[in-house]
N, C-alpha and C positions, 0 to 999 in steps of 0.2 A: 679844574684842580689847581690850587695855588702851589707853586713850586716848594713853598715852605712845608706843605703837608706831604712830606717825602718819605714816610716810613722809616724814620731814623737816618735819612740821607741816601737810602738805597734807590729812591726814585728821583734823586736830583738830576736834572738835565733831561728827564724823560720827555717832557712836553717839547723842548727845543729839538730833541732828536726826532720826534715824530714829525714835527713841522718841516725840518730840514731834509730828512732822509726818507720819510715815508709818504707824506702827503703829496709831494712833488712827483713821486715815482709810481704811486699806487695805480693810476690809470694805465701806465705802460705795463705793469705787472699783470693787470687784468687782461689786457689785450694779448699778452704773451702766453697767458694761461699758466704761469709758474712764477713763484717767488724767486728772487735772485739767489744764486749759490752763495752761501756764507751768511745770509741775513740772520738766521737763527743762531748761528755761532756768535755773531756780533752781539745779539741780545744776551746770550749766555755770558760773554765777557763782561757785559755791563751789569750782570746780576739779575736779569729780568726773565730768566727761564727757571721754572720750578722754584720761584723766589720765596715761597713759603717754607722751604727747607731751612733748618738751622745751619749756622756756619759750619758746625762740626759735620754736617751732612753734605756740605758743598754749596748751600744756598746763602741767602742774606737775611733770612728770618723775618720776612714781611708778615705782619698780622693780616687777617682776612679783610679788614676794611681797606688797608693800603693795597692789598692784592687786587681788590675790586677797582681801585683807582688806576692801577696799572693797566687793567683790561679796558677801562673806560677810555684812557688816553690812546691806547693802541687802536681801539674801535673808532676813534675820531679820525684816524688816518687811513686804515686799511683793514677791512673785515677779514680778508684772506690771511693776513699776517696774524691778526688776533686769534682767528680760528686755529691756526697752526700752533700758536703758543698754548691755547686751551687744550687741544688734544694731547700735545706733548706733556703738559702738566697733569692731565688725568692719569697718564701712565705713572708719572712720578708719585702722585698722591696714593695710588693703589699700592705701589711697591713700599712706600714709606709706612702706610697704615697696616698692610697685611703681609708684607714680604718677610722672609726669614732674614737672619743677620747676614748671611752670605749674599743674598739677593740685594739687600740694601747697600752692602759694601761694593758690590760689583757695578750697580747701575746708578745710584742716586747722584754721586758727585759728577759722573759723566753726563747725566741728563742735565744737571744744573749748569754745567759749563758749556753745554751745547756740543760736546764732543760726539754724542750720539743723539739722534732725534727719535722720539717716541711716537708711535701710532697706536690708535685705539681701534681694535678690530672687533666689533660687535654685530653690526647689522648685516643681514643677508637678504637676498631676493625673497620676498614673501615673509621675512622675519625682521622687520624694521622696528616698529613700535612694539610688536608682539614678540619679545625676545624668547618666550617659551617655545616658539615654533622653529628655533634655529636647528639646522641639520648638521653643522660641523661637529665632528666626532673625534674624541681622543680615546683610543683604546690602549689598554695595557699590553705590553709585551715584555715580560720579565720585570725589571725595575724601571723600564722606560715607558713613555707614552708615544703612540704613533698618531699623528694628526692628519685628518682628511676633511676637506670641505672647501667652501669658497665664501669669502667675505666681500661685501660691496660698500661703497661710499666710505672708504677708509681715508680719513684726513691724515695728511703727511705720508700717505702710503708710498709715494714715489721717491721720497728722500729718507724714509725712516731707517734707522739702524736696528731697532727692536720693536716688535709688535706685541701688544697685550691682547691676546686672542681668547675669546670665550668659546667653549666647546662642551659638548655633552660627554660625560663619562658613564661607566656602568653604575657608579655610585651617586652621580648628580652632575650639576654643571660646574665646571672648573674654569679658572683663568690661568693662562700660560704665557710666559715671556718667551717669545720666539725671535731669535736673532735673524737679521736679514739674510745672512749667508747660509741659513739652514738648507741642506739639500731637499729639493721637492717644493720649495717656496718660489712661486712666480708672481710677477706683478704685471698689470696692464692698466693703462690710464683710462679714466672715465671722462669723456668730454663729447661735446661742449656742455658746460653747465650753465644754469640760469644765473647763479651768483657765486660769490667767493671762488671765482674762476682760477685764482692763482695759488690755491692752497695745496694742490697736488693730490686731488682725490684719486683713488685707485681701487681696482679690484685685486684681491689677493687670493691666490689659489694654493691650497696645501694638498700635496699628493704624497702620502707616505712619509711625512716629515717626522723623523725620529727625534724625540725630545728627551733630554736628560731629566732625572727626577727633580733636580733643583729648578726646573722651568715652572713647576706648579706654584701658584701664589695662593697661600691661605688655606690649602686643603681642597680635596675633590668636591666638596659640597659648598664651598665658600664663594664660588664665582658669582652667582646671581643674588645670593643672600647677603653677602658682606662686601666683596670687592667692587661689584658694580654700583651699589648705592653710594659708596664713598666717592667713587670717581664721578658719578652723575651729579651728585650734589655740588662738587667743585665746578664741573663743567657747566651746569645750568646757571650757577652764580656768575661765572666768567662771561657766559653768553649774555646774561642780563646786563652786566656792566658794559659789555661791548655794544649792545643795542642802545644803551644810554649814550654812549660815545657817538655812535653814528647819528642818532637823533639830534644830539647837541650840535654836531657839525652841520647837519642839514638845516637846523633852525638858524644857526649863525649865517649860513649861506643865503637862506631865504630872506632874512631880515636885511642883509646887505644889498641883495638884488632888489628887493621891494623898495628900498630907500633911494634908489637911483632915479633921477628925473628922466622921464621919457622925452621923445622928440618934441612933445607939446609942452614940456616943462612940468608935467604932473607925475608924481611918483605913484607906484602901485600901493604904497602904504597909506595913501590918502583915501583909498577905497575901503568902505566899511566891510565888505565881504572878505577882502584880503586881510584886514585886521582881525576879523573873526577867525580865519585860519591860523594866523600867527598866535592869537590868544589860546587856541586849542593846543597848538604845538608847545607853547610855553608851559601850559598846565600839565601836559603829558610828560614833558621832560622833567619838570619839578617833581611830579608824583613818582615817576620811575626812579629818580635819584633817591628819594626817601626810602622806597622799598629796597633798593640795592644796598643802601647803607645799613638798614635794619637787618637784612639777610647776612651781610658781612659780620655784623656784631653777633648775630645768632651763631654763625659758624665758628667764629673765634671763641665764643663761650662754650662751644660744644653742647648747645641746648638740644633737648630731645626733638624739638620741632624744626630743627634747622634744615632737614631734608625737604619737608613740604614748603618751608619758607623759600628755599632755592627754586622749587617748582613754581611758586607764586611769582617770584621776582622775574624768572625767565618768561613766564606766561604774559605778565603785564608789560614788561619792558619790550618784548618782541612785538607785541601789539602796538605799543606806542611808536616803535621804530617804523612799522609798516605805515601807520597813519601819518606820521611826520614826514617820512620820505615821499609819500604820495602827494601830500600837500605842497611839499617843496618843489616837486616836479611841476605841479599845477601853477605855482607862482612863477616859476621860470618859463613856463609856456613851452614853445618850440625848442628853446635852448636846453630845457631840461630833458628833452628826449634825445639829445645828441650823445653818442658814445664819447666818453672822455670827460663829461660833466660829472662832478662829484655827486650830485643828487641823482643822476641816472644810475650810476654805479651802486650807490647805497640803496636805491629803490629796489634793484634786483637782489642785492645782498639781504635786505630786510625780509623778503619772503622766505629765504632759506632759513632764517633764524626761527621762524614759526614751525619748522619741521624737524630740525636736528635736535639731538639729545632729548628726544621725547616730543612728539607732535603736540601742539597746543590742545588738541582735542583729548589726548591722553592725559595731559597735565590737568585739564579740567576735572577729570575723575579723581586725581590725587588731591587736588585742592578742595573739591567738594567733600570727599571722605574725611579729610582732616578737619574741615570746618564743621561738619556734622559731629565728629567726635568731640571737638572742643565745646560745641553747644551742649551736647548731652552731658559732658562732664561738668560744665557750669550749672546746668539745670539740676543735675543730681546733687551738686554741692549746695545749691540754694534750697533744695527740698529738705536737706538734712538739718538746715539751720533752724 
């Protein structure tokens, strides 16, 4: 990403910040299993949290293509940090899109500044990709809801100030904004993790959590029908761009390593099979970049197909990240298996990307159904001509 392509100045300095403050520290964060205190607040001060919000809402008004570039650059440095921003932003987009005026006024500017961190609480044990199986329940007591249940794999859970929680109600599935200090809410870390180890994944338990009426976002039937799709479209797009970033970083590292002369004076890049791997890596990164840009343009335009476009971008880019990081480890050889090597860390992170925000097998169904619908629509139009 050229620094000139800065989303109207909002991304100026981003690449330099990632190189200076993120790349050099990401392996230490990975070992520690936690991002440093204040890193998200720093991103907020720079305008890089909930950056799609308009200035009047506390953001910097990035369009979706520039927003993707933000996540690509963060992805080049640290998948854990990029995941933390993505989950936080999924809460912000849900509040912006479906929240009442009071909810937007209370939360949006604070989320944009990083004064409060958002966490997205959807998945449960036995109800990951199959959200219809979730067992967390919000029952009415007078004008309030009482929340009971347990969520797992909650990104930002250990540092969040507010949780967007999906739960069943008597009328349907709802989404609720639950502050961290709500009585009955308890947190426990989930570790060790395969990848994105520093993101603060947690388990969140709700026992008799009494929620004010204004905690409900979008109505009691809106949780899975409206709030979740809006958040997932943004999240999948951000993951796709983050995967592009990590693939790009591993491609750069692999080319640099392969170009070094060995003790015999011959570089790895002189070998045809290594060149073949690099060629596949280049092609994958280029293709993923095109899909990510197209998805960003679709989201920015509010196109009807933007939700399946986000699924397609995430599906393809996460697959590219897996292949590119694996080939990068192979090119590095034994060095690529050492903890602390960027390709080793991204190799672990890449596998996680094929699972979160919709496992790729689930996304295949989404993509296939959309493709079939498009084909039938085109075939029907041709038949009428």
